ChimeraX commands (.cxc) that place a marker at each C-alpha (Angstrom):
marker #1 position 0.00,0.00,0.00 radius 0.5
marker #1 position 1.30,3.47,-0.88 radius 0.5
marker #1 position 2.10,5.69,2.11 radius 0.5
marker #1 position 1.65,9.47,2.10 radius 0.5
marker #1 position 4.61,11.58,3.26 radius 0.5
marker #1 position 4.74,15.35,3.75 radius 0.5
marker #1 position 8.11,17.14,3.94 radius 0.5
marker #1 position 7.58,20.47,5.67 radius 0.5
marker #1 position 10.54,22.51,4.43 radius 0.5
marker #1 position 11.18,20.51,1.29 radius 0.5
marker #1 position 13.08,23.33,-0.44 radius 0.5
marker #1 position 15.89,23.43,2.14 radius 0.5
marker #1 position 19.12,21.41,1.87 radius 0.5
marker #1 position 17.95,18.43,3.93 radius 0.5
marker #1 position 14.39,18.55,2.59 radius 0.5
marker #1 position 15.56,18.50,-1.02 radius 0.5
marker #1 position 17.80,15.51,-0.36 radius 0.5
marker #1 position 14.99,13.61,1.37 radius 0.5
marker #1 position 12.64,14.38,-1.51 radius 0.5
marker #1 position 15.24,13.16,-4.01 radius 0.5
marker #1 position 15.48,9.85,-2.16 radius 0.5
marker #1 position 11.70,9.39,-2.04 radius 0.5
marker #1 position 10.29,10.78,-5.26 radius 0.5
marker #1 position 11.07,7.77,-7.45 radius 0.5
marker #1 position 9.58,5.22,-5.07 radius 0.5
marker #1 position 6.33,3.45,-5.90 radius 0.5
marker #1 position 5.51,2.85,-2.22 radius 0.5
marker #1 position 5.57,6.55,-1.31 radius 0.5
marker #1 position 3.21,9.36,-2.34 radius 0.5
marker #1 position 4.72,12.77,-1.64 radius 0.5
marker #1 position 2.40,15.55,-0.51 radius 0.5
marker #1 position 3.71,18.87,-1.83 radius 0.5
marker #1 position 2.24,22.33,-1.26 radius 0.5
marker #1 position 2.24,25.05,-3.93 radius 0.5
marker #1 position 4.80,27.76,-3.26 radius 0.5
marker #1 position 2.05,30.31,-2.54 radius 0.5
marker #1 position 0.79,28.37,0.50 radius 0.5
marker #1 position 4.02,26.67,1.60 radius 0.5
marker #1 position 4.08,28.76,4.80 radius 0.5
marker #1 position 0.31,28.90,5.26 radius 0.5
marker #1 position -0.61,27.36,8.62 radius 0.5
marker #1 position -3.97,25.90,7.54 radius 0.5
marker #1 position -2.52,24.34,4.38 radius 0.5
marker #1 position 0.35,22.81,6.33 radius 0.5
marker #1 position -1.98,21.37,8.99 radius 0.5
marker #1 position -4.11,19.80,6.25 radius 0.5
marker #1 position -0.97,18.21,4.80 radius 0.5
marker #1 position 0.09,16.89,8.23 radius 0.5
marker #1 position -3.38,15.39,8.68 radius 0.5
marker #1 position -3.24,13.69,5.28 radius 0.5
marker #1 position 0.24,12.21,5.73 radius 0.5
marker #1 position 1.03,8.85,7.28 radius 0.5
marker #1 position 4.33,10.39,8.42 radius 0.5
marker #1 position 5.59,13.97,8.08 radius 0.5
marker #1 position 9.20,15.14,8.14 radius 0.5
marker #1 position 10.07,18.55,9.59 radius 0.5
marker #1 position 13.01,20.23,7.84 radius 0.5
marker #1 position 12.63,23.56,9.61 radius 0.5
marker #1 position 14.60,25.84,11.95 radius 0.5
marker #1 position 14.14,25.07,15.64 radius 0.5
marker #1 position 11.78,28.03,16.36 radius 0.5
marker #1 position 9.45,26.99,13.52 radius 0.5
marker #1 position 9.41,23.42,14.85 radius 0.5
marker #1 position 8.55,24.57,18.37 radius 0.5
marker #1 position 5.73,26.67,16.91 radius 0.5
marker #1 position 4.05,23.77,15.10 radius 0.5
marker #1 position 4.86,20.94,17.53 radius 0.5
marker #1 position 1.81,21.48,19.84 radius 0.5
marker #1 position -0.55,21.24,16.85 radius 0.5
marker #1 position 1.10,18.02,15.69 radius 0.5
marker #1 position 0.85,16.50,19.15 radius 0.5
marker #1 position -2.81,17.48,19.45 radius 0.5
marker #1 position -3.73,15.88,16.11 radius 0.5
marker #1 position -1.68,12.73,16.83 radius 0.5
marker #1 position 0.46,13.17,13.72 radius 0.5
marker #1 position 3.43,10.87,13.22 radius 0.5
marker #1 position 6.48,13.06,12.71 radius 0.5
marker #1 position 10.23,12.96,12.15 radius 0.5
marker #1 position 11.95,16.17,13.25 radius 0.5
marker #1 position 15.24,16.87,11.47 radius 0.5
marker #1 position 16.03,19.93,13.61 radius 0.5
marker #1 position 17.79,20.04,16.99 radius 0.5
marker #1 position 14.57,20.96,18.80 radius 0.5
marker #1 position 13.73,17.58,20.36 radius 0.5
marker #1 position 16.92,15.52,20.48 radius 0.5
marker #1 position 16.97,15.31,24.27 radius 0.5
marker #1 position 13.20,15.56,24.79 radius 0.5
marker #1 position 12.01,12.37,26.56 radius 0.5
marker #1 position 8.68,12.58,24.69 radius 0.5
marker #1 position 10.51,12.08,21.39 radius 0.5
marker #1 position 12.35,8.91,20.37 radius 0.5
marker #1 position 15.94,9.50,19.27 radius 0.5
marker #1 position 16.19,8.29,15.68 radius 0.5
marker #1 position 19.48,6.40,15.69 radius 0.5
marker #1 position 18.33,2.79,15.11 radius 0.5
marker #1 position 21.78,1.26,15.62 radius 0.5
marker #1 position 22.43,3.10,18.88 radius 0.5
marker #1 position 21.16,0.44,21.29 radius 0.5
marker #1 position 19.11,-2.72,21.52 radius 0.5
marker #1 position 15.45,-1.84,21.35 radius 0.5
marker #1 position 16.00,1.50,19.61 radius 0.5
marker #1 position 14.72,0.23,16.27 radius 0.5
marker #1 position 11.54,-1.08,17.88 radius 0.5
marker #1 position 11.05,2.20,19.73 radius 0.5
marker #1 position 11.30,4.11,16.43 radius 0.5
marker #1 position 8.89,1.70,14.73 radius 0.5
marker #1 position 6.18,2.38,17.31 radius 0.5
marker #1 position 6.82,6.07,17.87 radius 0.5
marker #1 position 4.54,9.00,17.11 radius 0.5
marker #1 position 7.44,11.47,17.26 radius 0.5
marker #1 position 11.04,10.77,16.25 radius 0.5
marker #1 position 13.93,13.21,16.50 radius 0.5
marker #1 position 16.46,12.71,13.71 radius 0.5
marker #1 position 20.08,12.80,14.97 radius 0.5
marker #1 position 22.55,15.39,13.75 radius 0.5
marker #1 position 25.68,14.59,11.80 radius 0.5
marker #1 position 28.21,15.45,14.52 radius 0.5
marker #1 position 26.20,13.70,17.23 radius 0.5
marker #1 position 25.66,10.53,15.16 radius 0.5
marker #1 position 29.42,10.16,14.83 radius 0.5
marker #1 position 30.24,11.00,18.45 radius 0.5
marker #1 position 27.50,8.85,19.99 radius 0.5
marker #1 position 28.35,5.90,17.74 radius 0.5
marker #1 position 31.95,5.99,18.98 radius 0.5
marker #1 position 31.39,6.79,22.65 radius 0.5
marker #1 position 28.22,5.03,23.81 radius 0.5
marker #1 position 29.35,1.40,23.29 radius 0.5
marker #1 position 32.63,2.10,25.06 radius 0.5
marker #1 position 30.88,3.69,28.04 radius 0.5
marker #1 position 28.55,0.68,28.19 radius 0.5
marker #1 position 31.56,-1.67,28.06 radius 0.5
marker #1 position 33.36,0.19,30.87 radius 0.5
marker #1 position 36.18,1.32,28.57 radius 0.5
marker #1 position 35.29,5.03,28.77 radius 0.5
marker #1 position 34.60,6.56,32.18 radius 0.5
marker #1 position 31.39,8.62,31.75 radius 0.5
marker #1 position 32.81,11.20,34.18 radius 0.5
marker #1 position 35.85,11.70,31.91 radius 0.5
marker #1 position 34.63,11.89,28.30 radius 0.5
marker #1 position 37.08,12.06,25.41 radius 0.5
marker #1 position 37.79,15.32,23.63 radius 0.5
marker #1 position 36.04,15.48,20.26 radius 0.5
marker #1 position 37.13,17.24,17.07 radius 0.5
marker #1 position 36.49,16.87,13.37 radius 0.5
marker #1 position 35.81,18.42,10.00 radius 0.5
marker #1 position 32.61,18.72,7.97 radius 0.5
marker #1 position 31.72,20.03,4.55 radius 0.5
marker #1 position 30.07,23.43,4.54 radius 0.5
marker #1 position 26.61,22.00,3.75 radius 0.5
marker #1 position 26.46,20.94,7.40 radius 0.5
marker #1 position 26.05,24.59,8.35 radius 0.5
marker #1 position 22.78,25.04,6.47 radius 0.5
marker #1 position 21.60,27.68,4.03 radius 0.5
marker #1 position 23.58,30.62,5.46 radius 0.5
marker #1 position 26.92,28.82,5.48 radius 0.5
marker #1 position 26.33,27.34,2.02 radius 0.5
marker #1 position 25.74,30.86,0.71 radius 0.5
marker #1 position 28.92,32.12,2.39 radius 0.5
marker #1 position 31.10,29.50,0.73 radius 0.5
marker #1 position 29.45,29.39,-2.67 radius 0.5
marker #1 position 29.40,33.20,-2.99 radius 0.5
marker #1 position 33.09,33.45,-2.14 radius 0.5
marker #1 position 32.58,35.32,1.16 radius 0.5
marker #1 position 34.54,32.57,2.91 radius 0.5
marker #1 position 37.89,31.75,1.34 radius 0.5
marker #1 position 39.01,28.73,3.36 radius 0.5
marker #1 position 38.48,26.34,6.26 radius 0.5
marker #1 position 37.95,27.41,9.87 radius 0.5
marker #1 position 37.39,26.20,13.44 radius 0.5
marker #1 position 34.19,27.18,15.25 radius 0.5
marker #1 position 32.27,26.30,18.40 radius 0.5
marker #1 position 35.31,27.12,20.53 radius 0.5
marker #1 position 33.04,28.60,23.21 radius 0.5
marker #1 position 31.94,25.03,24.07 radius 0.5
marker #1 position 28.23,25.67,23.51 radius 0.5
marker #1 position 27.71,23.78,20.24 radius 0.5
marker #1 position 24.08,22.81,19.59 radius 0.5
marker #1 position 24.93,19.08,19.37 radius 0.5
marker #1 position 26.53,18.86,22.83 radius 0.5
marker #1 position 23.31,18.08,24.75 radius 0.5
marker #1 position 22.48,14.99,22.69 radius 0.5
marker #1 position 26.11,13.83,22.66 radius 0.5
marker #1 position 26.10,13.91,26.46 radius 0.5
marker #1 position 22.64,12.37,26.88 radius 0.5
marker #1 position 22.79,9.59,24.29 radius 0.5
marker #1 position 26.51,9.04,24.78 radius 0.5
marker #1 position 25.70,8.08,28.40 radius 0.5
marker #1 position 28.13,10.72,29.68 radius 0.5
marker #1 position 28.02,12.37,33.08 radius 0.5
marker #1 position 29.27,15.67,31.72 radius 0.5
marker #1 position 29.59,17.50,28.43 radius 0.5
marker #1 position 32.76,16.69,26.47 radius 0.5
marker #1 position 35.10,19.29,25.03 radius 0.5
marker #1 position 34.21,19.63,21.35 radius 0.5
marker #1 position 35.93,21.72,18.66 radius 0.5
marker #1 position 34.51,21.22,15.13 radius 0.5
marker #1 position 35.77,22.72,11.89 radius 0.5
marker #1 position 34.39,23.41,8.43 radius 0.5
marker #1 position 36.35,22.42,5.34 radius 0.5
marker #1 position 36.34,24.23,2.02 radius 0.5
marker #1 position 34.31,21.49,0.31 radius 0.5
marker #1 position 30.60,20.71,0.13 radius 0.5
marker #1 position 29.90,17.49,2.03 radius 0.5
marker #1 position 31.51,14.67,3.96 radius 0.5
marker #1 position 32.53,14.42,7.61 radius 0.5
marker #1 position 35.24,12.87,9.79 radius 0.5
marker #1 position 35.01,13.02,13.58 radius 0.5
marker #1 position 37.74,12.07,16.07 radius 0.5
marker #1 position 37.51,11.31,19.78 radius 0.5
marker #1 position 40.89,11.39,21.53 radius 0.5
marker #1 position 41.61,9.55,24.77 radius 0.5
marker #1 position 44.06,7.37,26.71 radius 0.5
marker #1 position 43.09,3.69,26.63 radius 0.5
marker #1 position 46.18,1.98,28.04 radius 0.5
marker #1 position 48.35,-0.67,26.40 radius 0.5
marker #1 position 45.53,-3.18,25.83 radius 0.5
marker #1 position 42.74,-0.66,25.45 radius 0.5
marker #1 position 42.97,-0.04,21.70 radius 0.5
marker #1 position 42.21,-3.65,20.82 radius 0.5
marker #1 position 39.49,-3.80,23.47 radius 0.5
marker #1 position 37.83,-0.66,22.10 radius 0.5
marker #1 position 37.82,-2.00,18.56 radius 0.5
marker #1 position 36.32,-5.30,19.77 radius 0.5
marker #1 position 33.61,-3.51,21.74 radius 0.5
marker #1 position 32.61,-1.38,18.75 radius 0.5
marker #1 position 32.58,-4.42,16.46 radius 0.5
marker #1 position 30.31,-6.28,18.87 radius 0.5
marker #1 position 27.95,-3.29,19.24 radius 0.5
marker #1 position 27.39,-2.95,15.48 radius 0.5
marker #1 position 27.66,-6.57,14.36 radius 0.5
marker #1 position 25.20,-7.30,11.57 radius 0.5
marker #1 position 24.26,-3.68,10.92 radius 0.5
marker #1 position 23.79,-2.73,7.26 radius 0.5
marker #1 position 24.76,0.93,7.58 radius 0.5
marker #1 position 27.30,1.02,10.44 radius 0.5
marker #1 position 30.59,-0.87,10.21 radius 0.5
marker #1 position 33.87,-1.05,12.10 radius 0.5
marker #1 position 36.77,-0.97,9.65 radius 0.5
marker #1 position 40.50,-1.55,10.21 radius 0.5
marker #1 position 42.80,1.40,10.79 radius 0.5
marker #1 position 45.16,0.78,7.85 radius 0.5
marker #1 position 48.72,1.66,8.85 radius 0.5
marker #1 position 49.65,2.42,5.25 radius 0.5
marker #1 position 46.77,4.89,4.85 radius 0.5
marker #1 position 47.04,7.25,7.83 radius 0.5
marker #1 position 44.96,10.02,6.23 radius 0.5
marker #1 position 41.26,9.93,7.08 radius 0.5
marker #1 position 39.28,11.19,4.09 radius 0.5
marker #1 position 35.98,12.79,5.17 radius 0.5
marker #1 position 34.44,12.61,1.69 radius 0.5
marker #1 position 34.92,8.90,1.05 radius 0.5
marker #1 position 31.35,7.89,2.00 radius 0.5
marker #1 position 29.59,10.70,0.15 radius 0.5
marker #1 position 26.37,9.67,-1.53 radius 0.5
marker #1 position 25.79,6.77,0.88 radius 0.5
marker #1 position 23.91,6.14,4.12 radius 0.5
marker #1 position 26.96,4.46,5.64 radius 0.5
marker #1 position 28.83,5.24,8.86 radius 0.5
marker #1 position 32.29,3.71,9.30 radius 0.5
marker #1 position 34.16,3.60,12.60 radius 0.5
marker #1 position 37.84,2.83,13.21 radius 0.5
marker #1 position 40.23,2.79,16.17 radius 0.5
marker #1 position 43.67,4.30,15.66 radius 0.5
marker #1 position 46.51,4.85,18.10 radius 0.5
marker #1 position 49.82,3.79,19.57 radius 0.5
marker #1 position 49.64,0.36,21.29 radius 0.5
marker #1 position 52.87,1.12,23.14 radius 0.5
marker #1 position 51.47,4.18,24.90 radius 0.5
marker #1 position 47.73,3.54,24.75 radius 0.5
marker #1 position 47.03,6.95,23.20 radius 0.5
marker #1 position 44.05,6.41,20.91 radius 0.5
marker #1 position 41.94,8.20,18.32 radius 0.5
marker #1 position 38.47,6.89,17.59 radius 0.5
marker #1 position 37.32,7.94,14.12 radius 0.5
marker #1 position 33.89,8.11,12.47 radius 0.5
marker #1 position 33.24,8.97,8.82 radius 0.5
marker #1 position 29.90,9.64,7.12 radius 0.5
marker #1 position 28.20,11.86,4.57 radius 0.5
marker #1 position 26.78,14.73,6.64 radius 0.5
marker #1 position 23.87,14.93,4.16 radius 0.5
marker #1 position 23.42,11.13,4.12 radius 0.5
marker #1 position 23.59,9.16,7.37 radius 0.5
marker #1 position 24.09,12.53,9.04 radius 0.5
marker #1 position 20.78,14.01,7.83 radius 0.5
marker #1 position 18.52,13.01,4.91 radius 0.5
marker #1 position 19.61,9.37,4.71 radius 0.5
marker #1 position 18.95,8.92,8.41 radius 0.5
marker #1 position 15.51,10.51,8.00 radius 0.5
marker #1 position 14.60,8.10,5.18 radius 0.5
marker #1 position 15.89,5.16,7.23 radius 0.5
marker #1 position 13.69,6.24,10.17 radius 0.5
marker #1 position 10.75,6.79,7.82 radius 0.5
marker #1 position 11.06,3.26,6.47 radius 0.5
marker #1 position 11.14,1.85,10.00 radius 0.5
marker #1 position 8.09,3.86,11.09 radius 0.5
marker #1 position 6.12,2.76,8.00 radius 0.5
marker #1 position 7.08,-0.91,8.34 radius 0.5
marker #1 position 8.98,-0.80,5.04 radius 0.5
marker #1 position 12.32,-2.57,4.48 radius 0.5
marker #1 position 14.82,-0.35,6.30 radius 0.5
marker #1 position 17.25,0.09,3.42 radius 0.5
marker #1 position 14.65,0.96,0.77 radius 0.5
marker #1 position 15.82,3.95,-1.25 radius 0.5
marker #1 position 19.20,4.00,0.49 radius 0.5
marker link #1:1,2 radius 0.2
marker link #1:2,3 radius 0.2
marker link #1:3,4 radius 0.2
marker link #1:4,5 radius 0.2
marker link #1:5,6 radius 0.2
marker link #1:6,7 radius 0.2
marker link #1:7,8 radius 0.2
marker link #1:8,9 radius 0.2
marker link #1:9,10 radius 0.2
marker link #1:10,11 radius 0.2
marker link #1:11,12 radius 0.2
marker link #1:12,13 radius 0.2
marker link #1:13,14 radius 0.2
marker link #1:14,15 radius 0.2
marker link #1:15,16 radius 0.2
marker link #1:16,17 radius 0.2
marker link #1:17,18 radius 0.2
marker link #1:18,19 radius 0.2
marker link #1:19,20 radius 0.2
marker link #1:20,21 radius 0.2
marker link #1:21,22 radius 0.2
marker link #1:22,23 radius 0.2
marker link #1:23,24 radius 0.2
marker link #1:24,25 radius 0.2
marker link #1:25,26 radius 0.2
marker link #1:26,27 radius 0.2
marker link #1:27,28 radius 0.2
marker link #1:28,29 radius 0.2
marker link #1:29,30 radius 0.2
marker link #1:30,31 radius 0.2
marker link #1:31,32 radius 0.2
marker link #1:32,33 radius 0.2
marker link #1:33,34 radius 0.2
marker link #1:34,35 radius 0.2
marker link #1:35,36 radius 0.2
marker link #1:36,37 radius 0.2
marker link #1:37,38 radius 0.2
marker link #1:38,39 radius 0.2
marker link #1:39,40 radius 0.2
marker link #1:40,41 radius 0.2
marker link #1:41,42 radius 0.2
marker link #1:42,43 radius 0.2
marker link #1:43,44 radius 0.2
marker link #1:44,45 radius 0.2
marker link #1:45,46 radius 0.2
marker link #1:46,47 radius 0.2
marker link #1:47,48 radius 0.2
marker link #1:48,49 radius 0.2
marker link #1:49,50 radius 0.2
marker link #1:50,51 radius 0.2
marker link #1:51,52 radius 0.2
marker link #1:52,53 radius 0.2
marker link #1:53,54 radius 0.2
marker link #1:54,55 radius 0.2
marker link #1:55,56 radius 0.2
marker link #1:56,57 radius 0.2
marker link #1:57,58 radius 0.2
marker link #1:58,59 radius 0.2
marker link #1:59,60 radius 0.2
marker link #1:60,61 radius 0.2
marker link #1:61,62 radius 0.2
marker link #1:62,63 radius 0.2
marker link #1:63,64 radius 0.2
marker link #1:64,65 radius 0.2
marker link #1:65,66 radius 0.2
marker link #1:66,67 radius 0.2
marker link #1:67,68 radius 0.2
marker link #1:68,69 radius 0.2
marker link #1:69,70 radius 0.2
marker link #1:70,71 radius 0.2
marker link #1:71,72 radius 0.2
marker link #1:72,73 radius 0.2
marker link #1:73,74 radius 0.2
marker link #1:74,75 radius 0.2
marker link #1:75,76 radius 0.2
marker link #1:76,77 radius 0.2
marker link #1:77,78 radius 0.2
marker link #1:78,79 radius 0.2
marker link #1:79,80 radius 0.2
marker link #1:80,81 radius 0.2
marker link #1:81,82 radius 0.2
marker link #1:82,83 radius 0.2
marker link #1:83,84 radius 0.2
marker link #1:84,85 radius 0.2
marker link #1:85,86 radius 0.2
marker link #1:86,87 radius 0.2
marker link #1:87,88 radius 0.2
marker link #1:88,89 radius 0.2
marker link #1:89,90 radius 0.2
marker link #1:90,91 radius 0.2
marker link #1:91,92 radius 0.2
marker link #1:92,93 radius 0.2
marker link #1:93,94 radius 0.2
marker link #1:94,95 radius 0.2
marker link #1:95,96 radius 0.2
marker link #1:96,97 radius 0.2
marker link #1:97,98 radius 0.2
marker link #1:98,99 radius 0.2
marker link #1:99,100 radius 0.2
marker link #1:100,101 radius 0.2
marker link #1:101,102 radius 0.2
marker link #1:102,103 radius 0.2
marker link #1:103,104 radius 0.2
marker link #1:104,105 radius 0.2
marker link #1:105,106 radius 0.2
marker link #1:106,107 radius 0.2
marker link #1:107,108 radius 0.2
marker link #1:108,109 radius 0.2
marker link #1:109,110 radius 0.2
marker link #1:110,111 radius 0.2
marker link #1:111,112 radius 0.2
marker link #1:112,113 radius 0.2
marker link #1:113,114 radius 0.2
marker link #1:114,115 radius 0.2
marker link #1:115,116 radius 0.2
marker link #1:116,117 radius 0.2
marker link #1:117,118 radius 0.2
marker link #1:118,119 radius 0.2
marker link #1:119,120 radius 0.2
marker link #1:120,121 radius 0.2
marker link #1:121,122 radius 0.2
marker link #1:122,123 radius 0.2
marker link #1:123,124 radius 0.2
marker link #1:124,125 radius 0.2
marker link #1:125,126 radius 0.2
marker link #1:126,127 radius 0.2
marker link #1:127,128 radius 0.2
marker link #1:128,129 radius 0.2
marker link #1:129,130 radius 0.2
marker link #1:130,131 radius 0.2
marker link #1:131,132 radius 0.2
marker link #1:132,133 radius 0.2
marker link #1:133,134 radius 0.2
marker link #1:134,135 radius 0.2
marker link #1:135,136 radius 0.2
marker link #1:136,137 radius 0.2
marker link #1:137,138 radius 0.2
marker link #1:138,139 radius 0.2
marker link #1:139,140 radius 0.2
marker link #1:140,141 radius 0.2
marker link #1:141,142 radius 0.2
marker link #1:142,143 radius 0.2
marker link #1:143,144 radius 0.2
marker link #1:144,145 radius 0.2
marker link #1:145,146 radius 0.2
marker link #1:146,147 radius 0.2
marker link #1:147,148 radius 0.2
marker link #1:148,149 radius 0.2
marker link #1:149,150 radius 0.2
marker link #1:150,151 radius 0.2
marker link #1:151,152 radius 0.2
marker link #1:152,153 radius 0.2
marker link #1:153,154 radius 0.2
marker link #1:154,155 radius 0.2
marker link #1:155,156 radius 0.2
marker link #1:156,157 radius 0.2
marker link #1:157,158 radius 0.2
marker link #1:158,159 radius 0.2
marker link #1:159,160 radius 0.2
marker link #1:160,161 radius 0.2
marker link #1:161,162 radius 0.2
marker link #1:162,163 radius 0.2
marker link #1:163,164 radius 0.2
marker link #1:164,165 radius 0.2
marker link #1:165,166 radius 0.2
marker link #1:166,167 radius 0.2
marker link #1:167,168 radius 0.2
marker link #1:168,169 radius 0.2
marker link #1:169,170 radius 0.2
marker link #1:170,171 radius 0.2
marker link #1:171,172 radius 0.2
marker link #1:172,173 radius 0.2
marker link #1:173,174 radius 0.2
marker link #1:174,175 radius 0.2
marker link #1:175,176 radius 0.2
marker link #1:176,177 radius 0.2
marker link #1:177,178 radius 0.2
marker link #1:178,179 radius 0.2
marker link #1:179,180 radius 0.2
marker link #1:180,181 radius 0.2
marker link #1:181,182 radius 0.2
marker link #1:182,183 radius 0.2
marker link #1:183,184 radius 0.2
marker link #1:184,185 radius 0.2
marker link #1:185,186 radius 0.2
marker link #1:186,187 radius 0.2
marker link #1:187,188 radius 0.2
marker link #1:188,189 radius 0.2
marker link #1:189,190 radius 0.2
marker link #1:190,191 radius 0.2
marker link #1:191,192 radius 0.2
marker link #1:192,193 radius 0.2
marker link #1:193,194 radius 0.2
marker link #1:194,195 radius 0.2
marker link #1:195,196 radius 0.2
marker link #1:196,197 radius 0.2
marker link #1:197,198 radius 0.2
marker link #1:198,199 radius 0.2
marker link #1:199,200 radius 0.2
marker link #1:200,201 radius 0.2
marker link #1:201,202 radius 0.2
marker link #1:202,203 radius 0.2
marker link #1:203,204 radius 0.2
marker link #1:204,205 radius 0.2
marker link #1:205,206 radius 0.2
marker link #1:206,207 radius 0.2
marker link #1:207,208 radius 0.2
marker link #1:208,209 radius 0.2
marker link #1:209,210 radius 0.2
marker link #1:210,211 radius 0.2
marker link #1:211,212 radius 0.2
marker link #1:212,213 radius 0.2
marker link #1:213,214 radius 0.2
marker link #1:214,215 radius 0.2
marker link #1:215,216 radius 0.2
marker link #1:216,217 radius 0.2
marker link #1:217,218 radius 0.2
marker link #1:218,219 radius 0.2
marker link #1:219,220 radius 0.2
marker link #1:220,221 radius 0.2
marker link #1:221,222 radius 0.2
marker link #1:222,223 radius 0.2
marker link #1:223,224 radius 0.2
marker link #1:224,225 radius 0.2
marker link #1:225,226 radius 0.2
marker link #1:226,227 radius 0.2
marker link #1:227,228 radius 0.2
marker link #1:228,229 radius 0.2
marker link #1:229,230 radius 0.2
marker link #1:230,231 radius 0.2
marker link #1:231,232 radius 0.2
marker link #1:232,233 radius 0.2
marker link #1:233,234 radius 0.2
marker link #1:234,235 radius 0.2
marker link #1:235,236 radius 0.2
marker link #1:236,237 radius 0.2
marker link #1:237,238 radius 0.2
marker link #1:238,239 radius 0.2
marker link #1:239,240 radius 0.2
marker link #1:240,241 radius 0.2
marker link #1:241,242 radius 0.2
marker link #1:242,243 radius 0.2
marker link #1:243,244 radius 0.2
marker link #1:244,245 radius 0.2
marker link #1:245,246 radius 0.2
marker link #1:246,247 radius 0.2
marker link #1:247,248 radius 0.2
marker link #1:248,249 radius 0.2
marker link #1:249,250 radius 0.2
marker link #1:250,251 radius 0.2
marker link #1:251,252 radius 0.2
marker link #1:252,253 radius 0.2
marker link #1:253,254 radius 0.2
marker link #1:254,255 radius 0.2
marker link #1:255,256 radius 0.2
marker link #1:256,257 radius 0.2
marker link #1:257,258 radius 0.2
marker link #1:258,259 radius 0.2
marker link #1:259,260 radius 0.2
marker link #1:260,261 radius 0.2
marker link #1:261,262 radius 0.2
marker link #1:262,263 radius 0.2
marker link #1:263,264 radius 0.2
marker link #1:264,265 radius 0.2
marker link #1:265,266 radius 0.2
marker link #1:266,267 radius 0.2
marker link #1:267,268 radius 0.2
marker link #1:268,269 radius 0.2
marker link #1:269,270 radius 0.2
marker link #1:270,271 radius 0.2
marker link #1:271,272 radius 0.2
marker link #1:272,273 radius 0.2
marker link #1:273,274 radius 0.2
marker link #1:274,275 radius 0.2
marker link #1:275,276 radius 0.2
marker link #1:276,277 radius 0.2
marker link #1:277,278 radius 0.2
marker link #1:278,279 radius 0.2
marker link #1:279,280 radius 0.2
marker link #1:280,281 radius 0.2
marker link #1:281,282 radius 0.2
marker link #1:282,283 radius 0.2
marker link #1:283,284 radius 0.2
marker link #1:284,285 radius 0.2
marker link #1:285,286 radius 0.2
marker link #1:286,287 radius 0.2
marker link #1:287,288 radius 0.2
marker link #1:288,289 radius 0.2
marker link #1:289,290 radius 0.2
marker link #1:290,291 radius 0.2
marker link #1:291,292 radius 0.2
marker link #1:292,293 radius 0.2
marker link #1:293,294 radius 0.2
marker link #1:294,295 radius 0.2
marker link #1:295,296 radius 0.2
marker link #1:296,297 radius 0.2
marker link #1:297,298 radius 0.2
marker link #1:298,299 radius 0.2
marker link #1:299,300 radius 0.2
marker link #1:300,301 radius 0.2
marker link #1:301,302 radius 0.2
marker link #1:302,303 radius 0.2
marker link #1:303,304 radius 0.2
view
């Protein structure tokens, strides 16, 4: 049976990518509003009511504005913003994160799509906290690089217009919007230090978590990650190839894959945990489609 899906904010970066993944499918009917009424409240509410599942690709304030209406009408929703990622009334949409998470998403009315940075950080940290390898009171420092599409419409315009000439660090004030969900879903007792950067390229992300694991800890960390994601179609633990020390953030572009690896010096125990994904794929639109499939009871990898 064909399922109706409404993307509220379909002309934004994430919305366009979700639409591209769905529009050729014969099991999905996309509800699209004419440009003249795209921001009209009544027209949007009618579309939410018609849809089996809606996807919000809106700024946080716009999501908070419409969320009470969606709750009142019992609409099934995926929120791609940061508005509800630590809200206990919303299910966190990272199916591979823990046992039971997929089932929780399948039965949920409201799912909060993870962000790109937090997907990488949580995927690396949570299994190692659960295994007793990372002390939740002493989280690793996190850094990384993302393509400029991760910064949304304003940052895309900056780079593509030539206003920004190169790469840069940001978030140095330690108040990045992804920190709350990294702490909560990473099972950490306190917020980690996190310094992201933007590269002078469009998409692709590599995230590193640096910590001391001891002489036997590197192998134990790799084993714990491999056990946590065994059998997963979109998350894999890959070897840290000694002859290829450069981590290329763009190597998974165009996919819904997330690859994790454990690097370091076995003699000293100094380790770097690395995650790579497409920030517009598994880090955004791909994750939303994966969650949509789960919520609709469709094969999880359809369209991915």
